[in-house]
Every structure is written in structure tokens, then in C-alpha cells.
C-alpha positions in Angstrom: -33.1 -7.4 -12.9 -32.8 -9.6 -10.1 -34.6 -7.4 -7.8 -35.1 -10.1 -4.9 -33.8 -13.4 -3.6 -35.9 -15.4 -0.8 -33.9 -18.6 -0.3 -32.5 -20.7 2.2 -28.8 -20.1 3.3 -26.1 -23.3 2.1 -22.9 -21.3 3.3 -21.1 -18.0 4.6 -17.9 -17.1 3.8 -17.7 -13.1 3.9 -18.0 -10.8 1.9 -19.9 -13.8 -0.2 -22.9 -16.3 0.4 -24.7 -19.0 -1.3 -28.4 -19.0 -0.8 -30.5 -21.9 -2.3 -33.7 -20.4 -3.9 -35.7 -23.4 -4.8 -32.9 -25.7 -6.0 -30.8 -23.0 -8.0 -27.6 -22.0 -5.4 -27.2 -18.1 -5.9 -23.7 -16.5 -4.9 -24.3 -13.2 -3.4 -21.8 -10.5 -2.4 -23.1 -8.3 0.7 -21.6 -5.8 3.3 -20.6 -6.7 6.5 -23.9 -4.6 7.7 -25.9 -7.5 5.4 -23.8 -10.0 7.5 -24.7 -9.1 10.8 -28.4 -9.7 10.3 -27.9 -13.0 9.0 -29.8 -15.8 10.6 -27.6 -19.1 10.8 -26.7 -21.5 8.0 -29.5 -23.4 6.8 -32.7 -20.8 7.7 -34.5 -18.9 5.2 -33.4 -15.5 4.4 -35.0 -12.5 2.1 -32.3 -10.3 0.2 -32.7 -7.1 -1.6 -30.5 -7.6 -4.8 -28.5 -5.5 -7.2 -27.1 -7.5 -10.6 -24.1 -5.6 -12.4 -23.6 -6.8 -15.3 -20.1 -6.6 -16.9 -18.3 -8.6 -19.9 -16.6 -10.7 -18.2 -18.8 -11.6 -14.8 -22.5 -10.6 -13.7 -22.5 -10.2 -9.7 -25.3 -10.4 -7.6 -25.2 -8.2 -4.4 -27.5 -8.7 -1.5 -29.2 -6.4 1.4 -31.6 -7.1 4.6 -33.3 -3.8 3.7 -33.9 -1.4 0.6 -32.3 1.5 2.4 -29.0 -0.3 2.1 -29.2 -1.3 -1.7 -30.2 2.3 -2.5 -27.4 3.5 -1.0 -25.4 1.1 -2.6 -26.7 2.2 -5.7 -26.0 5.5 -4.7 -22.6 5.0 -4.0 -22.2 3.4 -7.4 -23.2 6.6 -9.2 -20.3 8.6 -8.0 -17.5 9.1 -9.9 -14.7 6.3 -9.1 -16.8 4.4 -6.9 -17.1 0.8 -7.8 -18.9 -2.4 -6.3 -16.2 -3.5 -4.2 -15.4 0.2 -2.9 -19.3 0.3 -2.4 -19.0 -2.8 -0.4 -16.0 -1.8 1.8 -18.0 1.8 2.8 -21.1 -0.4 3.6 -19.2 -3.0 5.7 -17.3 -0.2 7.5 -20.2 2.1 8.5 -23.7 1.4 8.8 -26.4 3.9 6.6 -27.1 6.2 9.4 -23.9 7.0 10.0 -22.7 7.1 6.5 -25.2 9.8 5.4 -24.5 12.0 8.7 -21.1 12.0 7.6 -21.5 13.1 3.9 -24.3 15.6 5.1 -22.0 16.9 7.8 -19.1 17.0 5.6 -17.2 15.0 7.8 -14.5 13.7 5.2 -11.9 12.4 8.4 -14.4 9.9 9.1 -14.7 8.8 5.5 -11.0 8.4 5.3 -11.0 5.6 7.5 -13.0 3.4 5.5 -11.1 0.8 3.5 -9.8 2.1 0.1 -11.0 5.8 1.1 -8.8 8.7 0.4 -8.8 12.0 0.6 -10.2 13.3 -2.9 -12.7 10.3 -3.3 -14.2 11.4 0.5 -14.4 14.9 -0.7 -16.2 13.1 -4.1 -18.4 11.3 -1.7 -19.7 14.3 0.3 -20.2 16.8 -2.7 -22.1 14.1 -5.2 -23.9 12.9 -2.5 -25.3 15.5 -0.3 -28.1 16.6 -1.9 -29.0 13.0 -2.7 -29.2 11.3 0.5 -31.9 11.8 3.4 -30.9 10.7 6.9 -34.5 11.0 8.1 -35.5 8.4 5.7 -32.7 6.2 6.3 -32.9 3.9 9.3 -30.1 2.8 11.6 -29.1 -0.8 10.7 -28.6 -3.4 13.4 -25.9 -5.3 14.1 -26.9 -8.9 15.1 -26.6 -12.7 13.4 -23.4 -14.8 13.0 -21.3 -16.4 10.7 -20.5 -19.9 10.1 -17.7 -22.0 8.7 -16.2 -25.5 8.9 -13.3 -24.6 7.5 -11.2 -21.5 9.0 -10.6 -20.2 12.1 -12.8 -17.3 13.4 -9.2 -15.2 13.0 -8.6 -16.6 9.5 -12.5 -15.6 8.4 -12.1 -12.4 9.8 -8.8 -11.8 7.7 -10.0 -13.1 5.0 -13.2 -10.7 5.0 -11.2 -7.7 5.5 -8.9 -8.6 2.4 -12.2 -9.4 0.3 -13.3 -5.7 1.9 -10.1 -4.2 0.1 -7.6 -4.2 2.9 -4.3 -5.0 2.2 -3.5 -8.7 3.8 -0.9 -7.3 6.0 -3.0 -4.6 6.9 -6.1 -6.8 7.6 -3.7 -9.1 9.9 -2.6 -6.0 11.8 -6.3 -4.3 12.4 -7.4 -8.5 14.0 -3.9 -8.7 15.7 -4.5 -5.9 18.1 -8.1 -7.4 19.2 -8.7 -10.0 21.9 -9.9 -12.7 20.2 -10.8 -15.2 22.4 -13.8 -16.7 22.3 -15.2 -14.4 19.7 -17.0 -15.0 16.5 -15.4 -13.8 13.2 -18.0 -11.6 12.9 -17.5 -10.1 16.1 -14.0 -9.9 15.2 -14.5 -8.2 11.9 -17.2 -5.7 13.8 -14.0 -4.9 16.6 -11.6 -4.1 13.7 -13.9 -2.3 11.5 -14.9 -0.1 14.6 -11.4 0.5 15.8 -10.5 1.9 12.6 -13.0 4.7 12.7 -12.1 5.7 16.6 
């Protein structure tokens, strides 16, 4: 099991980043809460990882904190929640807020996340309520920036939202209602996700 990677960021295209670890390039999928905390391309970063092995793929998922990785692993144990849905949950809501929603039984807040319907929200609450302790989960800082040399910030944001589980038309609509003037793709994504929670 690969539990941690420390290396230089070669590229960021949410939800995937490329990490150079002593000459080996690792593709790592990460939630937007992790992207918000990443330094610029070229900088070194340490990520706590989860390796998912399937017949057709080995996929690494990366997180800046152990608590985010632990929550990701807890989500994977919930019936009907796969890695993509877990990434969408962690992208749309920080750890502390998610745990507060689960412990408070706030299904209405959870259904605003991509791919979460009423039944899934109720299942998350039932299966995770006793497993998650809010006092042990720190709030996630939202800092950092995204980098790309090929796509505009709006195109990057739409692509990232699609990668997180939104339909292309819905992702475009979410971005269209934001004044994206002089905003980075990270800021556009953050604003779009926050707007869905209001």
C-alpha cells in the first residue's frame, strides 16, 4: 500500500495532479479541498494517499491531511459510495462541515453535493454518524492556486466540476452565474461549489 508521497508538482488539472517522486511521475486524484491547499507547480508537496486497486486500474487518491484521507476511507465503506462520489463529497464540503451535517442529521445539506440523492444522504447519516468525531477533525484551509497553460480558468473550472460528478450542462450553468472576471479556476470552482450549498 502506498500511504504517502513526497515530491514536486509537475501539473495540476483537477481532479488530477502529476507528482514527480525521485524521477517517477505519479498521477494522483484529489478533492478540491486538497487542491485549494496545494502550492504552485514546481513546488514540493507531501500527500497522504489511498491506493484503490481494481481489475482494470490502480488509482492513487491524495490528501493534504490524514483526517481527509480517513474520511475518504470511511466514505468508501458506505454502501453505494465509490471513490468518485467520495471525491465529490470532499470537494463540495470541508471535513468539519460534512461531519457536522452527518452528526446533525442534515440530509438537506448533503443532497446539494454532486451525486447525492435523498437515499444516499440518509445512508451516509445512518452509517457514519457513530464513526465520525467532529472534535478530532480540523477545519480544512482553503488556500493555494491552480495552474494550467492550455485552458482558460473558466474551461478548467467546468472540466473540474465535470470530473467531480456534475453533468457538463450543469457545470457550465454553475460557472455561468459567477462573475469570473480576473478569477482563477480555483476561485471559480470554489464559488460554484459554495453556491450549490446556499
